[in-house]
N, C-alpha and C positions, 0 to 999 in steps of 0.2 A: 505494500500500499504505499509505504514511505516514498519509493523509488517512483512510482505512478505519479505522487503528487507533488513533491518538493525536490526530486533530483534533475540533474540535466538528462538530456535526452542521448540515446544511443551508448554503445560500449566505452565510449571515452567521456560521456556525462559525468559532471561532479555530482557527489553524493549529496551535497547541501549547496543549493544555490541561493541567491539574495532573491528580493522581491521583483527584481528585472532578469530573472535568470541568469545572471552573471555569478561571477566567483564572489563569495562572501568577504566582505572586509570587516576589520575589527569594529568599525563604526556601527555596521549594520548587524554583525553577529551576535552579539550580548542581546540584542533586543530579540533577533530570531529565536536564539536559544533559550531565552526566557520564556516566551511565548511557548515554544515546545516543551519545555520543561513543566510549566503550569498545565496544559492541555492534557499531559500523561498523568497529571497529578503526582508528581515527584517532588520530593524536596531535598535540597543538600545534593543533588546529583549534578556533577560538574562534567562539561564536554571530555576532559581528559580521563574521566572513567570509562567512556568509549575504548580509549586505546587502551586502558588496562585493561579491561574485559576481552578485547580482541586477542591481546598478547597472551593472556592468562588460556584463553582457548586455543592458541597457536601452540602453547606448550605442551597441552595434552597428548597429543600423538606421539610425543617423545623425540622432538627433532634434536639435531645435534646443536650444540651451544652456537655453532656458527651459521647454520640453518636459521636458528631464532634472531641470532642478531641481524642477520641480512634481512629477515622479514621485518623487523622493527627498525632498522636503518641506524642502528647503533654501531660504534665501531670498537668499544669496549665490552668486556665481558659482566661487568657490574651491573649493568641494567638488566641484561638478558638472564642473570640469575635471579633476580626479584621475581621474575615469573616462573621460575622452577620451583616454587613451594608447592604449586599443585601437583608436580610429578612426586616431591617427596611425600606428599599427604597420600597419593596414589598408592606408592610404595607400600606405606604402612597399612593400607586398607589390604593390600595383595597379600602381603605378610601374614596380617591376622587372619584373613581367609585361609591362607596354606595351613596355617597352625591348627584352625579348626578342623579343616580335612584330616590332617594327620592325626588328630585326636579321634576323630570318627571312626577312622581306618583301624587304629589301635584297639579301639574298644570294640569293635568288631572281630578282631581276632582274641582277643581275651574279655567275653561280657561280662563274666562275673567280677572282674577286677582282681582275680588271685594272683595274677603273676605267672600262671602257668600254661 
Protein backbone atom coordinates (compact mmCIF):
# COMPACT_ATOMS: atom_id res chain seq x y z
CA UNK A 1 0.00 0.00 0.00
CA UNK A 2 2.76 2.46 0.93
CA UNK A 3 4.55 1.99 -2.38
CA UNK A 4 1.37 2.58 -4.37
CA UNK A 5 0.50 5.73 -2.43
CA UNK A 6 3.74 7.41 -1.34
CA UNK A 7 6.69 6.07 -3.34
CA UNK A 8 8.12 7.13 -6.66
CA UNK A 9 7.19 5.18 -9.76
CA UNK A 10 9.15 2.32 -11.30
CA UNK A 11 11.97 0.11 -10.11
CA UNK A 12 14.22 3.12 -9.53
CA UNK A 13 11.54 5.17 -7.73
CA UNK A 14 12.33 6.54 -4.30
CA UNK A 15 10.61 4.78 -1.37
CA UNK A 16 9.72 8.15 0.18
CA UNK A 17 8.91 11.17 -1.94
CA UNK A 18 7.83 14.67 -1.04
CA UNK A 19 4.51 16.34 -1.77
CA UNK A 20 5.54 17.08 -5.37
CA UNK A 21 6.89 13.54 -5.95
CA UNK A 22 10.44 14.83 -5.59
CA UNK A 23 13.18 13.69 -3.24
CA UNK A 24 12.43 14.57 0.36
CA UNK A 25 14.51 17.34 1.83
CA UNK A 26 15.14 17.87 5.53
CA UNK A 27 12.78 20.85 5.51
CA UNK A 28 9.78 18.82 4.35
CA UNK A 29 10.82 15.40 5.66
CA UNK A 30 10.16 16.15 9.33
CA UNK A 31 6.65 17.31 8.55
CA UNK A 32 5.97 14.29 6.32
CA UNK A 33 7.46 11.83 8.83
CA UNK A 34 5.46 13.31 11.74
CA UNK A 35 2.22 12.95 9.78
CA UNK A 36 3.04 9.33 8.92
CA UNK A 37 3.91 8.43 12.53
CA UNK A 38 0.75 10.08 13.80
CA UNK A 39 -1.39 8.34 11.15
CA UNK A 40 0.13 4.99 12.17
CA UNK A 41 -0.68 5.76 15.82
CA UNK A 42 2.97 5.42 16.86
CA UNK A 43 4.85 7.46 19.38
CA UNK A 44 8.57 7.77 19.94
CA UNK A 45 9.25 6.13 16.58
CA UNK A 46 12.18 7.64 14.69
CA UNK A 47 13.09 7.30 11.04
CA UNK A 48 16.42 5.69 11.96
CA UNK A 49 14.42 2.91 13.67
CA UNK A 50 13.54 1.69 10.16
CA UNK A 51 17.23 1.31 9.33
CA UNK A 52 17.87 -0.51 12.59
CA UNK A 53 14.96 -2.88 11.96
CA UNK A 54 16.07 -3.55 8.38
CA UNK A 55 19.63 -4.24 9.46
CA UNK A 56 18.46 -6.50 12.27
CA UNK A 57 16.36 -8.50 9.80
CA UNK A 58 19.32 -8.61 7.39
CA UNK A 59 21.48 -10.16 10.11
CA UNK A 60 19.09 -13.05 10.77
CA UNK A 61 19.98 -15.24 7.76
CA UNK A 62 23.51 -15.20 9.21
CA UNK A 63 25.40 -13.25 6.56
CA UNK A 64 29.13 -12.85 6.95
CA UNK A 65 30.25 -9.72 8.70
CA UNK A 66 31.53 -8.35 5.38
CA UNK A 67 28.17 -9.01 3.67
CA UNK A 68 26.33 -7.21 6.44
CA UNK A 69 28.77 -4.31 6.34
CA UNK A 70 28.31 -4.01 2.57
CA UNK A 71 24.53 -4.06 2.87
CA UNK A 72 24.55 -1.40 5.59
CA UNK A 73 27.18 0.73 3.87
CA UNK A 74 29.60 0.65 6.80
CA UNK A 75 33.37 0.52 6.49
CA UNK A 76 34.04 -0.74 10.03
CA UNK A 77 32.92 -3.87 11.83
CA UNK A 78 31.74 -1.94 14.91
CA UNK A 79 28.36 -0.92 13.47
CA UNK A 80 27.70 -4.30 11.86
CA UNK A 81 28.34 -6.09 15.16
CA UNK A 82 25.52 -4.12 16.78
CA UNK A 83 23.05 -6.02 14.62
CA UNK A 84 24.57 -9.41 15.37
CA UNK A 85 22.77 -9.49 18.75
CA UNK A 86 19.84 -11.27 17.09
CA UNK A 87 22.20 -13.95 15.84
CA UNK A 88 23.52 -14.44 19.36
CA UNK A 89 19.97 -14.60 20.75
CA UNK A 90 19.07 -17.14 18.07
CA UNK A 91 22.15 -19.22 18.94
CA UNK A 92 20.94 -19.36 22.56
CA UNK A 93 17.47 -20.48 21.44
CA UNK A 94 18.99 -23.18 19.22
CA UNK A 95 21.25 -24.40 22.03
CA UNK A 96 18.28 -24.55 24.43
CA UNK A 97 16.22 -26.51 21.89
CA UNK A 98 19.07 -28.96 21.28
CA UNK A 99 19.45 -29.47 25.03
CA UNK A 100 15.76 -30.25 25.34
CA UNK A 101 15.92 -32.74 22.45
CA UNK A 102 18.95 -34.45 24.01
CA UNK A 103 17.19 -34.67 27.36
CA UNK A 104 14.08 -36.18 25.75
CA UNK A 105 16.21 -38.72 23.86
CA UNK A 106 18.00 -39.74 27.04
CA UNK A 107 14.69 -40.11 28.89
CA UNK A 108 13.39 -42.42 26.13
CA UNK A 109 16.45 -44.63 26.51
CA UNK A 110 16.11 -44.71 30.30
CA UNK A 111 12.38 -44.12 31.03
CA UNK A 112 12.56 -44.96 34.74
CA UNK A 113 15.59 -42.75 35.36
CA UNK A 114 17.49 -45.58 37.04
CA UNK A 115 20.56 -45.14 34.91
CA UNK A 116 20.53 -48.78 33.79
